[in-house]
C-alpha positions in Angstrom: 35.9 -50.3 82.3 33.7 -53.3 81.9 31.8 -53.7 78.7 28.0 -53.7 78.9 26.7 -57.2 78.5 23.1 -58.2 78.0 23.1 -60.5 81.0 24.0 -57.5 83.2 21.1 -55.3 82.0 18.0 -55.5 84.1 15.0 -56.7 82.2 11.8 -54.7 82.1 8.9 -56.3 84.0 6.7 -55.8 80.9 7.2 -55.9 77.1 6.7 -52.7 75.1 4.3 -53.1 72.3 5.8 -53.1 68.8 3.6 -50.2 67.9 5.5 -48.0 70.3 8.7 -48.7 68.4 7.0 -48.2 65.1 5.7 -44.8 66.3 9.1 -43.7 67.4 10.7 -44.9 64.1 8.0 -43.0 62.1 8.6 -39.9 64.2 12.3 -40.0 63.6 11.9 -40.7 59.9 9.6 -37.6 59.6 12.1 -35.4 61.4 14.8 -36.6 59.0 12.7 -35.9 56.0 11.9 -32.4 57.2 15.6 -31.6 57.8 16.4 -32.9 54.3 13.6 -30.8 52.8 14.8 -27.6 54.6 18.4 -28.3 53.6 17.4 -28.8 50.0 15.4 -25.6 50.0 18.4 -23.6 51.4 20.7 -25.0 48.7 18.2 -24.0 46.0 17.9 -20.5 47.4 21.7 -20.1 47.5 21.9 -21.3 43.9 19.1 -18.8 43.0 21.1 -16.0 44.6 24.1 -16.8 42.4 22.2 -16.6 39.1 22.9 -13.6 36.8 20.2 -11.3 35.3 20.1 -13.2 32.0 19.4 -16.5 33.7 16.9 -15.0 36.1 15.0 -13.5 33.1 14.9 -17.0 31.6 13.1 -18.3 34.7 10.9 -15.3 34.9 12.3 -13.6 37.9 13.7 -10.2 38.6 17.0 -9.6 40.5 15.0 -8.2 43.4 12.7 -11.2 43.6 15.8 -13.5 43.5 17.5 -11.5 46.3 14.4 -11.6 48.4 14.0 -15.4 48.0 17.7 -16.0 48.7 17.6 -13.9 51.8 14.8 -16.0 53.4 15.7 -18.3 56.3 15.7 -22.0 55.4 12.5 -22.7 57.3 10.5 -19.8 55.8 8.1 -20.4 53.0 
């Protein structure tokens, strides 16, 4: 199989504006941040579900409230 070389790639008849690349980069960065946020939220909920009654009292939650929060799907508020 031949490697792809730049001289073999056809050139576009026009240049894409830099703003198009910036917009795509911003879009992908926002998606990554959202995924990181949802993942962090899920880790926190899992940790909350592992706390015992004494620690839950310290943070002002009941066992039922902690179970309800831990049972939520990662993308739910």
